C-alpha positions in Angstrom: -5.4 -6.2 117.6 -7.8 -3.6 116.1 -4.9 -1.3 115.2 -3.0 -4.2 113.9 -5.9 -5.3 111.8 -6.4 -1.7 110.5 -2.7 -1.5 109.6 -2.8 -4.8 107.7 -5.9 -3.6 105.9 -4.2 -0.3 105.0 -1.1 -2.1 103.7 -3.2 -4.5 101.7 -5.2 -1.6 100.2 -2.0 0.2 99.4 -0.5 -2.9 97.8 -3.6 -3.4 95.7 -3.6 0.2 94.6 0.0 -0.1 93.6 -0.7 -3.2 91.6 -3.6 -1.5 89.8 -1.4 1.5 89.1 1.3 -0.7 87.6 -1.3 -2.4 85.5 -2.6 1.0 84.3 1.0 2.1 83.6 1.7 -1.1 81.6 -1.6 -0.7 79.8 -0.8 2.9 78.9 2.7 1.8 77.7 1.3 -1.0 75.5 -1.4 1.4 74.1 1.3 3.8 73.3 3.3 1.1 71.5 0.2 -0.1 69.6 -0.6 3.5 68.6 3.0 4.0 67.5 3.0 0.7 65.5 -0.3 1.5 63.9 0.9 5.0 63.0 4.1 3.5 61.5 2.2 0.9 59.5 -0.1 3.6 58.2 2.9 5.7 57.2 4.5 2.7 55.5 1.3 1.8 53.7 0.9 5.4 52.5 4.6 5.4 51.4 4.0 2.1 49.5 1.0 3.6 47.7 2.7 6.8 46.5 5.8 4.9 45.4 6.3 5.0 41.6 7.7 1.5 41.6 5.4 -1.6 41.8 5.8 -3.0 45.4 4.6 -6.5 46.5 4.7 -8.1 49.9 5.0 -11.9 50.3 3.5 -13.7 53.2 5.3 -16.6 54.9 3.0 -19.0 53.0 4.5 -17.7 49.7 1.4 -15.8 48.6 1.2 -12.2 47.5 -1.0 -10.6 50.1 -0.3 -7.0 49.3 0.5 -4.9 46.3 0.5 -1.1 45.9 -1.5 0.7 43.2 1.3 0.5 40.6 1.7 -3.3 41.3 -2.0 -3.9 40.9 -2.0 -2.1 37.6 1.3 -3.6 36.1 2.1 -6.9 37.9 -0.5 -9.0 36.3 1.6 -12.1 37.2 1.5 -11.5 41.0 -1.3 -14.0 41.6 0.7 -16.5 43.5 4.2 -18.0 43.4 2.7 -21.2 41.9 1.1 -19.2 39.1 4.5 -17.4 38.6 6.3 -20.7 38.1 3.9 -21.6 35.3 4.6 -18.6 33.1 8.4 -18.5 33.4 9.8 -19.2 29.9 13.2 -20.6 30.6 15.3 -22.6 33.0 17.3 -19.6 34.1 14.2 -17.8 35.2 12.9 -20.8 37.2 16.3 -21.1 38.9 16.3 -17.4 39.7 12.8 -17.7 41.3 14.1 -20.6 43.5 16.9 -18.4 44.7 14.5 -15.6 45.5 12.4 -18.1 47.5 15.4 -19.5 49.4 16.7 -16.0 50.2 13.2 -15.1 51.3 13.1 -18.0 53.7 16.5 -17.1 55.0 15.5 -13.4 55.3 18.3 -12.3 52.9 18.2 -9.5 50.4 18.6 -10.5 46.7 18.2 -9.3 43.1 17.1 -11.5 40.2 15.7 -11.2 36.7 12.7 -13.1 35.6 11.3 -13.7 32.0 7.5 -14.2 31.7 5.3 -15.1 28.7 2.0 -13.2 28.9 -0.8 -11.9 26.8 1.3 -9.0 25.5 4.3 -11.3 24.7 7.5 -11.8 26.4 8.3 -9.6 29.4 11.4 -9.1 31.5 11.2 -8.0 35.2 14.0 -7.2 37.6 13.0 -8.1 41.3 14.8 -6.6 44.4 13.9 -8.5 47.5 14.2 -7.0 51.0 13.3 -8.9 54.2 10.6 -7.5 56.5 9.6 -8.5 60.0 7.3 -11.4 60.7 9.1 -13.5 58.0 7.7 -11.3 55.2 9.5 -9.9 52.2 9.1 -6.8 50.1 9.5 -7.2 46.3 10.4 -4.1 44.4 9.6 -4.9 40.8 10.8 -3.1 37.6 9.7 -3.9 34.1 12.9 -3.8 32.1 11.5 -5.3 28.9 12.1 -2.1 26.9 15.6 -1.7 28.3 16.4 -5.3 27.2 15.0 -4.5 23.7 17.0 -1.3 23.5 20.1 -3.1 24.8 19.6 -5.9 22.3 19.2 -3.4 19.5 22.3 -1.6 20.7 24.3 -4.8 20.8 23.0 -5.8 17.3 23.9 -2.4 15.9 27.4 -2.6 17.4 27.9 -6.0 15.8 26.5 -4.8 12.5 28.8 -1.8 12.7 31.8 -3.9 13.5 30.9 -6.3 10.7 30.5 -3.3 8.3 33.8 -1.9 9.2 35.6 -5.2 8.9 34.2 -5.7 5.4 35.2 -2.2 4.2 37.3 -2.0 1.1 39.9 0.1 2.9 41.9 -0.3 6.1 40.4 1.7 9.0 41.9 2.6 12.4 41.5 5.3 15.0 44.3 7.0 17.1 44.1 9.0 20.3 46.0 12.2 20.8 49.2 10.3 21.7 49.1 8.1 18.6 47.9 5.0 20.3 45.7 2.7 18.1 42.3 2.6 19.8 40.6 0.5 17.1 41.4 -1.1 13.7 39.4 -3.2 11.3 40.2 -6.7 10.0 41.2 -5.4 6.6 44.0 -3.3 8.0 45.2 -6.0 10.5 45.2 -8.8 7.9 46.9 -6.6 5.3 49.9 -6.3 7.7 49.7 -9.9 8.8 48.5 -9.2 12.4 45.3 -9.8 14.4 43.4 -6.9 15.7 44.3 -7.8 19.3 48.0 -7.5 18.3 47.6 -4.0 16.9 45.1 -2.3 19.2 46.7 -0.6 22.2 50.1 -0.1 20.5 51.5 3.1 19.0 51.2 3.6 15.2 54.9 4.5 15.0 55.7 0.8 15.6 54.0 -0.1 12.3 55.7 2.6 10.2 59.1 2.8 8.5 61.1 5.5 10.2 62.0 8.2 7.8 65.7 9.0 7.5 66.9 12.4 8.2 63.5 13.7 9.2 62.2 14.7 12.6 59.6 12.5 14.2 56.1 13.6 13.2 53.0 13.3 15.3 51.2 10.1 14.1 47.8 12.0 14.0 49.3 14.5 11.5 50.5 11.9 8.9 48.8 12.2 5.5 49.4 10.9 2.0 51.8 8.1 1.0 53.0 6.0 4.0 55.3 3.0 4.2 54.1 0.3 6.7 56.0 -2.7 8.2 54.2 -6.0 8.0 54.6 -8.9 10.5 57.1 -10.5 8.1 59.2 -7.3 8.0 58.1 -6.4 4.5 57.4 -2.8 3.5 53.9 -2.1 2.3 53.0 1.3 0.8 49.5 2.8 1.0 47.7 6.2 0.9 46.6 7.4 4.3 43.9 10.0 5.0 43.2 11.2 8.6 40.6 13.5 10.0 40.5 14.7 13.6 37.3 14.2 15.5 36.6 15.9 18.9 35.1 13.8 21.6 34.3 14.3 25.3 37.6 12.6 26.2 39.7 14.5 23.7 40.6 14.2 20.0 40.6 10.9 18.0 41.3 10.3 14.4 39.3 8.7 11.6 42.1 7.1 9.5 41.5 5.5 6.1 44.3 3.4 4.5 43.7 3.0 0.8 45.6 -0.3 0.2 44.4 -0.8 -3.4 45.2 2.5 -5.2 47.8 4.0 -2.9 49.3 6.4 -5.5 46.1 7.8 -7.1 47.0 11.3 -8.3 44.7 14.3 -8.8 44.7 13.7 -12.6 43.7 10.0 -12.0 40.8 11.1 -9.8 39.8 13.7 -12.4 39.8 11.0 -15.1 37.6 8.8 -12.9 35.2 11.7 -12.3 34.8 12.3 -16.0 34.1 8.6 -16.6 31.5 8.4 -13.8 28.1 7.0 -15.1 26.2 9.7 -13.2 26.1 13.5 -13.8 28.3 15.2 -11.1 28.9 18.8 -10.2 30.7 20.8 -7.4 28.9 23.9 -6.2 30.3 26.6 -3.9 28.3 28.1 -1.0 26.6 30.5 -3.4 25.4 27.6 -5.6 27.9 28.5 -8.4 29.3 25.6 -10.5 33.0 25.1 -9.7 33.5 21.8 -11.5 31.4 19.2 -13.4 31.9 16.0 -15.3 31.4 15.2 -19.0 28.0 13.5 -18.5 26.5 16.5 -16.7 27.6 18.9 -19.4 26.3 16.7 -22.2 22.9 16.1 -20.7 22.1 19.4 -18.9 24.3 22.1 -20.4 23.6 22.0 -24.1 24.0 25.7 -24.8 27.3 27.4 -25.5 27.4 29.5 -22.3 30.4 29.0 -20.0 29.7 26.5 -17.2 32.5 27.6 -14.9 31.1 29.9 -12.1 27.6 29.8 -13.7 24.7 29.8 -11.2 23.1 26.4 -10.9 19.9 27.9 -9.6 19.3 29.6 -13.0 18.7 26.1 -14.4 16.1 25.3 -11.8 12.4 25.8 -12.4 11.4 29.3 -11.3 8.7 28.0 -8.9 11.3 25.7 -7.2 14.3 28.1 -6.9 13.7 29.4 -3.4 13.0 25.9 -2.1 16.2 24.5 -3.6 18.2 27.4 -2.4 17.0 26.9 1.2 17.7 23.1 0.9 21.3 23.9 -0.2 21.8 26.0 2.9 20.6 23.0 5.1 23.1 20.7 3.3 25.9 23.2 3.9 25.0 23.2 7.6 25.2 19.4 7.6 21.5 19.0 8.4 20.4 17.0 5.4 23.4 14.7 4.6 22.2 11.4 3.1 18.7 12.7 2.1 18.2 12.9 -1.7 16.7 16.1 -3.0 14.3 16.3 -6.0 15.2 19.1 -8.4 13.0 20.3 -11.4 15.0 21.9 -14.2 13.7 24.5 -16.7 15.2 22.8 -19.7 13.3 21.7 -22.8 12.7 18.2 -21.5 11.4 19.5 -18.1 13.9 17.1 -16.4 13.4 15.9 -12.9 16.6 14.9 -11.0 17.1 13.1 -7.8 20.2 14.8 -6.3 22.5 13.1 -3.7 24.4 15.9 -2.0 27.3 15.9 0.4 28.9 19.0 2.0 32.7 19.1 1.4 35.4 21.7 1.0 36.1 22.9 -2.6 39.2 24.9 -3.1 39.4 26.1 0.5 35.6 27.0 0.5 32.6 25.2 1.8 30.8 23.6 -1.1 28.5 20.8 -2.2 29.3 17.6 -4.1 26.2 16.5 -6.0 25.5 13.3 -8.0 22.3 13.4 -10.1 20.0 10.6 -11.1 17.6 11.4 -13.9 14.1 10.3 -12.8 12.1 12.1 -15.4 10.8 9.0 -17.0 10.2 7.3 -13.7 8.1 10.3 -12.5 6.1 10.2 -15.7 5.5 6.4 -15.4 4.4 6.9 -11.7 1.9 9.6 -12.9 0.6 7.2 -15.6 0.4 4.4 -13.1 -1.7 6.6 -10.8 -3.9 7.5 -13.8 -4.3 3.8 -14.6 -5.3 3.0 -11.0 -7.7 6.0 -11.1 -9.3 4.6 -14.3 -9.7 1.2 -12.5 -11.3 2.9 -9.5 -13.6 5.0 -11.6 -14.6 1.9 -13.5 -15.6 0.1 -10.3 -17.5 3.2 -9.2 -19.3 3.4 -12.6 -20.2 -0.3 -12.3 -21.7 0.2 -8.9 -23.7 3.2 -10.1 -24.9 1.2 -13.1 -26.0 -1.6 -10.8 -28.1 0.6 -8.7 -29.6 2.4 -11.7 -30.5 -0.9 -13.3 -32.5 -1.9 -10.3 -34.4 1.4 -10.5 -34.9 1.1 -14.2 -36.1 -2.5 -13.8 -38.9 -1.3 -11.5 -39.7 1.7 -13.7 -40.0 -0.3 -16.9 -41.7 -3.2 -15.2 -44.4 -1.1 -13.6 -45.0 0.7 -16.9 -45.6 -2.7 -18.4 -48.1 -3.5 -15.7 -49.9 -0.2 -16.3 -50.0 -0.9 -20.0 -51.9 -4.1 -19.3 -54.8 -1.9 -18.1 -54.4 1.1 -20.5 -54.8 0.3 -24.2 -53.6 2.6 -27.0 -57.0 4.3 -27.1 -56.7 5.3 -23.4 -55.5 8.9 -22.6 -53.0 7.5 -20.0 -51.4 5.2 -22.6 -49.3 7.9 -24.1 -48.0 9.1 -20.7 -47.0 5.6 -19.7 -45.2 5.1 -23.0 -43.3 8.3 -22.5 -42.1 7.1 -19.1 -41.1 3.7 -20.5 -39.3 5.2 -23.6 -37.3 7.6 -21.3 -36.4 4.7 -19.0 -35.2 2.8 -22.1 -33.0 5.7 -23.1 -31.6 5.7 -19.5 -30.9 2.0 -20.0 -28.7 2.7 -23.0 -26.8 5.3 -20.9 -26.2 2.8 -18.1 -25.0 0.2 -20.6 -22.3 2.7 -21.7 -21.2 2.9 -18.1 -21.1 -0.9 -17.9 -19.1 -1.0 -21.1 -16.5 1.1 -19.4 -16.5 -0.6 -16.0 -16.6 -4.4 -16.5 -16.9 -7.2 -19.1 -20.3 -7.8 -20.6 -21.9 -10.4 -22.8 -21.3 -8.6 -26.0 -21.9 -11.4 -28.5 -18.7 -10.9 -30.4 -18.5 -11.5 -34.1 -15.6 -12.4 -36.4 -15.2 -9.2 -38.3 -13.4 -8.2 -41.5 -12.4 -4.7 -40.6 -12.1 -3.6 -44.3 -15.7 -4.7 -45.1 -17.1 -3.2 -41.9 -15.5 0.2 -42.5 -16.6 0.2 -46.1 -20.2 -0.3 -45.0 -19.8 2.3 -42.3 -18.1 5.0 -44.5 -21.3 6.4 -46.0 -22.9 6.9 -42.6 -19.7 8.4 -41.3 -19.6 11.0 -44.1 -23.2 12.0 -43.4 -22.4 12.4 -39.7 -19.3 14.4 -40.3 -20.8 16.9 -42.8 -19.4 18.6 -45.8 -16.7 20.6 -44.0 -14.8 17.4 -43.0 -12.9 15.4 -45.6 -12.8 11.7 -44.6 -10.0 9.6 -46.1 -9.9 5.9 -45.6 -6.8 3.9 -46.5 -7.3 0.1 -46.5 -4.5 -2.4 -46.1 -4.6 -5.6 -48.2 -5.2 -9.0 -46.6 -6.2 -7.5 -43.3 -6.5 -10.0 -40.5 -9.9 -10.9 -38.9 -10.8 -9.6 -35.4 -13.3 -10.8 -32.8 -15.6 -7.9 -31.6 -19.3 -7.1 -31.4 -20.1 -5.4 -34.7 -22.5 -2.8 -33.2 -19.8 -1.9 -30.6 -17.1 -1.7 -33.3 -19.3 0.8 -35.2 -19.8 2.7 -32.0 -16.1 3.0 -31.4 -15.3 4.3 -34.9 -18.3 6.8 -34.9 -17.4 8.1 -31.4 -13.7 8.8 -32.3 -14.4 10.3 -35.7 -17.2 12.6 -34.4 -14.9 13.7 -31.6 -12.2 14.4 -34.2 -14.7 16.4 -36.2 -15.7 18.5 -33.2 -12.0 19.3 -32.7 -11.6 20.8 -36.2 -13.2 24.2 -36.0 -14.1 25.2 -39.5 -13.4 21.8 -41.0 -10.4 19.7 -41.8 -9.3 16.2 -42.7 -9.8 12.9 -40.9 -7.6 10.1 -42.1 -8.5 6.5 -41.1 -5.8 4.0 -41.9 -5.7 0.2 -41.3 -2.8 -2.2 -41.4 -1.6 -5.5 -40.0 0.8 -5.2 -37.1 3.1 -7.9 -35.8 4.6 -7.1 -32.4 7.6 -9.2 -31.7 8.6 -7.5 -28.4 6.3 -5.9 -25.8 5.5 -2.4 -26.9 5.3 0.4 -24.2 3.1 3.5 -24.6 3.3 5.2 -21.2 1.5 2.9 -18.8 0.1 0.8 -21.7 2.0 -2.4 -22.5 1.0 -4.2 -25.7 2.1 -7.8 -25.5 3.6 -9.9 -28.3 1.2 -10.9 -31.0 -0.6 -10.2 -34.3 -2.9 -7.2 -34.4 -5.0 -5.1 -36.7 -3.9 -1.4 -36.2 -6.6 1.2 -36.9 -5.3 4.8 -36.8 -7.7 7.8 -36.8 -5.8 11.0 -37.4 -7.3 14.5 -37.5 -6.0 18.0 -38.2 -7.7 19.6 -35.3 -6.6 21.8 -32.4 -5.1 18.9 -30.5 -5.6 18.0 -26.9 -3.9 20.0 -24.1 -1.4 17.9 -22.1 -3.1 18.6 -18.8 -6.3 17.0 -20.0 -4.9 14.2 -22.2 -4.8 11.7 -19.3 -8.5 12.4 -18.5 -10.2 11.9 -21.9 -11.2 8.4 -21.1 -12.7 9.3 -17.7 -16.5 8.8 -17.5 -18.5 12.1 -17.6 -15.4 14.1 -18.5 -16.1 16.5 -21.4 -14.6 19.7 -22.8 -17.9 20.5 -24.6 -20.4 23.1 -23.4 -23.0 22.0 -20.8 -25.8 20.1 -22.5 -23.8 19.1 -25.6 -22.5 15.7 -24.4 -22.7 13.1 -21.7 -18.9 12.6 -21.4 -19.4 8.9 -21.9 -18.3 8.6 -25.6 -14.6 8.0 -25.2 -15.0 6.1 -21.9 -17.3 3.7 -23.7 -14.7 3.4 -26.5 -12.1 2.6 -23.9 -14.3 -0.1 -22.3 -15.2 -1.7 -25.6 -11.7 -2.0 -26.9 -10.4 -3.3 -23.5 -13.1 -6.0 -23.4 -12.3 -7.1 -26.9 -8.7 -7.7 -25.7 -7.4 -4.7 -27.6 -5.5 -1.5 -26.7 -6.1 2.2 -27.4 -3.7 5.1 -26.8 -3.6 8.7 -28.0 -0.9 11.0 -29.5 -1.7 14.7 -29.6 0.1 17.9 -30.4 -1.6 21.2 -29.6 -2.3 23.1 -32.8 -1.4 20.1 -35.1 -3.9 17.4 -34.4 -4.6 14.1 -32.6 -4.1 10.4 -33.5 -6.0 7.6 -31.9 -4.3 4.2 -32.3 -6.5 1.1 -31.8 -4.9 -2.4 -31.7 -7.3 -5.3 -32.0 -5.8 -8.9 -31.8 -6.2 -11.2 -34.8 -8.7 -14.0 -34.4 -7.5 -17.5 -33.6 -8.4 -20.4 -36.0 -10.6 -21.8 -33.2 -12.5 -18.6 -32.9 -13.0 -18.4 -36.7 -14.2 -22.0 -36.8 -16.6 -21.5 -34.0 -18.1 -18.4 -35.7 -18.8 -20.4 -38.9 -20.9 -23.0 -37.1 -24.6 -22.0 -37.7 -26.6 -21.4 -34.5 -29.9 -23.0 -34.0 -32.8 -20.5 -34.2 -34.9 -20.5 -31.1 -38.6 -20.8 -31.8 -40.6 -17.6 -31.0 -42.8 -18.3 -28.0 -46.4 -17.4 -28.4 -47.8 -18.6 -25.1 -46.0 -17.1 -22.1 -48.3 -18.5 -19.4 -47.6 -21.4 -17.0 -48.5 -23.0 -13.7 -45.0 -23.9 -12.4 -43.8 -22.9 -8.9 -41.1 -20.2 -8.9 -39.0 -18.9 -6.0 -38.1 -15.2 -6.4 -35.1 -14.1 -4.3 -34.5 -10.3 -4.6 -33.4 -7.8 -1.9 -34.7 -4.7 -3.8 -38.4 -4.4 -2.8 -39.5 -2.6 -6.0 -37.9 -5.2 -8.3 -39.2 -8.1 -6.3 -42.7 -6.6 -6.2 -42.8 -6.0 -10.0 -41.3 -9.4 -10.9 -43.7 -11.3 -8.6 -46.7 -9.5 -10.0 -45.5 -10.1 -13.6 -45.0 -13.8 -13.0 -48.3 -14.2 -11.2 -50.1 -12.4 -14.1 -48.8 -15.3 -16.3 -50.3 -17.9 -14.0 -47.2 -18.9 -12.0 -47.1 -19.6 -8.3 -44.5 -17.3 -6.9 -42.7 -17.7 -3.5 -40.9 -14.5 -2.5 -37.7 -14.2 -0.4 -35.9 -11.0 0.5 -32.4 -12.7 0.6 -30.6 -16.0 0.4 -30.9 -16.8 4.1 -34.7 -16.4 3.9 -34.9 -18.6 0.8 -32.8 -21.4 2.4 -35.0 -21.4 5.5 -38.1 -21.8 3.4 -36.6 -24.7 1.5 -35.6 -26.4 4.7 -39.1 -26.1 6.2 -41.1 -26.9 3.0 -40.8 -30.0 0.8 -42.8 -28.7 -2.2 -41.3 -28.9 -5.7 -39.8 -25.6 -6.9 -39.5 -25.6 -10.7 -37.3 -22.5 -11.0 -35.3 -20.2 -8.7 -35.0 -16.6 -9.9 -32.3 -14.9 -7.8 -30.4 -11.6 -7.8 -26.6 -12.0 -7.9 -25.6 -9.1 -5.6 -27.3 -9.3 -2.2 -26.2 -8.4 1.3 -24.8 -11.0 3.7 -25.2 -13.9 1.3 -24.8 -13.2 -2.4 -26.4 -15.2 -5.3 -23.5 -17.7 -6.0 -23.2 -18.5 -2.3 -26.9 -19.0 -2.0 -26.9 -21.4 -5.0 -24.0 -23.4 -3.6 -25.9 -23.8 -0.3 -29.1 -24.6 -2.1 -27.5 -27.4 -4.1 -26.7 -29.2 -0.9 -30.5 -29.3 -0.3 -31.8 -29.8 -3.8 -29.9 -31.2 -6.7 -30.4 -30.2 -10.4 -32.4 -27.1 -9.4 -32.9 -24.7 -12.4 -31.7 -21.2 -11.6 -32.2 -17.9 -13.4 -29.8 -15.2 -12.2 -30.9 -11.5 -12.6 -28.4 -8.7 -12.0 -27.8 -5.0 -12.5 -24.2 -5.8 -13.4 -23.3 -7.4 -16.7 -22.8 -11.1 -16.9 -19.3 -11.7 -15.7 -17.3 -14.2 -13.6 -20.0 -15.3 -11.1 -20.1 -18.7 -12.9 -16.6 -19.5 -11.6 -17.9 -19.4 -8.0 -20.7 -21.9 -8.6 -19.8 -25.6 -8.2 -22.4 -26.9 -10.6 -23.2 -24.4 -13.4 -25.1 -26.7 -15.7 -28.5 -25.3 -14.6 -27.6 -21.6 -14.4 -29.1 -19.0 -16.8 -28.8 -15.2 -16.8 -31.1 -12.2 -17.5 -29.6 -8.7 -17.3 -31.4 -5.8 -15.6 -33.3 -3.8 -16.6 -35.8 -6.2 -18.2 -39.4 -5.8 -19.1 -42.4 -8.0 -18.2 -42.2 -9.7 -21.6 -38.4 -10.2 -21.2 -38.8 -11.9 -17.8 -41.8 -14.0 -18.9 -40.1 -15.2 -22.1 -36.8 -16.1 -20.3 -38.7 -18.0 -17.6 -40.8 -19.9 -20.2 -37.6 -20.8 -22.2 -35.9 -22.2 -19.2 -38.9 -24.2 -18.0 -39.3 -25.7 -21.5 -35.7 -26.8 -21.7 
């Protein structure tokens, strides 16, 4: 029994050890499988991440639960299938997505194309779906938007090319090496009474009349006059030209059927060339002229030298010869076909030609066929247009400079006035302060000249009789010009009246005549002529166009040295001067230009070096309304003696110095002054205070909110508010931007203490 018990215990222990061993073995096997699976998944995950294509994995619940790096960067739409459905742009895409989902559920591979509408516009994605274990699916995504655009462009280009070929004036077709028609256009097919489908794929010989007594010729070698057979068995003759073109698959032809002029001879083509409306030449590979038409010879070959075999490069400007020679070589190599070439000739007119060049054989040599278009006047007009735009830009710059200077001068003159209140003529400092003020006043006149060039001003124009005005001015002119200059004035009878400020008119005449005198070294003659001028068609002088109308023409002609062509376009530029340093400001002629322009007139210059210069000034005749208005007497304003007051004035000015002077000046006259540094500050004060403001004094040009905008906003808060605008610019078009201009007045900078106090008193007394 004991042995039996021991045996049973031994067997039980052995069995238990065997079971434990089995479990260990199974555990080791499962651990090995898990390790293998984990390793495989890690390898797969790493492979997904390094893949160049965006990869997404869908879970069984139709959510995107994994995306590699490229997918995270590019597949913005992979939020969820529900989100994806919302951004699909057409029914086809929605149906394609449903098929992807169905194949996903059935664990089938599939490929579909989806169209999305996103922040960057319409996108097109091609999705390859591969089933994965555990009812998952791998989406391989490719953005094919650019391929679609390129394909669409390609299809469009093919359609356009086909349309172009079908609308050609000649019949076109192409043959392979065996004479089979690969393509033909509608013109050729319709001419023979067929459709393109009936012709393409057949041999050309089926469409040709078989020559009698001649050996069969290869269709690709046929040239010249050819007889075709139409669908109604009629014979139609045409002129056929064929060129062989090598391709990767072999040779094909480019065949042109001239169905309109089939029997054009060389003499006919020669006659057409001579009658061409454009100059034409043929050059050989050495740029020698082999042929030309009549128009080229008449326009560009005026001398008696033979044109045949002459070098074309000898007619090109020296500085351009090498450039043109190199360009011809590129055309000969076929690198520049279709690109026009600009050529400058060294003829007396300094002609500029736009050359359209094609490389083609000329008498068994490689040569160039060139058509010319004379663009000399066009280039000059472009240069004048650039000059006009430059003048406009310089005018704007001058206006901006003048505005800033006027602010500075306002402060300088104003603080001088404040100093003069404390320093009487007997004081030693009085003279120093007056010197500062006088020089600031001189600077004011210089700035006004800048403004006259840059923008319209309030010039107080007068109705002038030019004859009377010149007669009054003649004595002063003769004193200015001196004894070496002979001034001759020729008056026209019954000269029309003009509307211009008299002082500025005198300034124009004096500036031009003094400049003319300076141009006549050792003396000479200045002739001033007036006449009525009726322009019935617009008159062009370079970039200047004088419209139809009645004008007074004033010509000022001198016998001086003339103006060099390279500086003629710059004489009206501000600060441009040919005088020595210190002898002039360079504002004389720029001021003349500005005054004439503001008066509605025109000025242009003709000059020949060594012979002299003529200034032509056109001023429009006054209208009857302008003459009537000028004859109405103006009421004389009473001279104000008492400039003090007790009213409340709001001063809006962004320039600290101007605001400080103006506020002190007004307070010195007894006014209560509320200061604001800009329009927003002034509006905030008005909204928070209800006190009466008798007058608003505001700058026009301010940052953020300018004067007109401020006034329009203020009128919403307070109606019928009196306003005095102050500005470093001249009075111009700011009235047009104010909804109610009845209460608006203007004072130009720079102004003195008396100017400001007088203007404020006048407005408050109105």
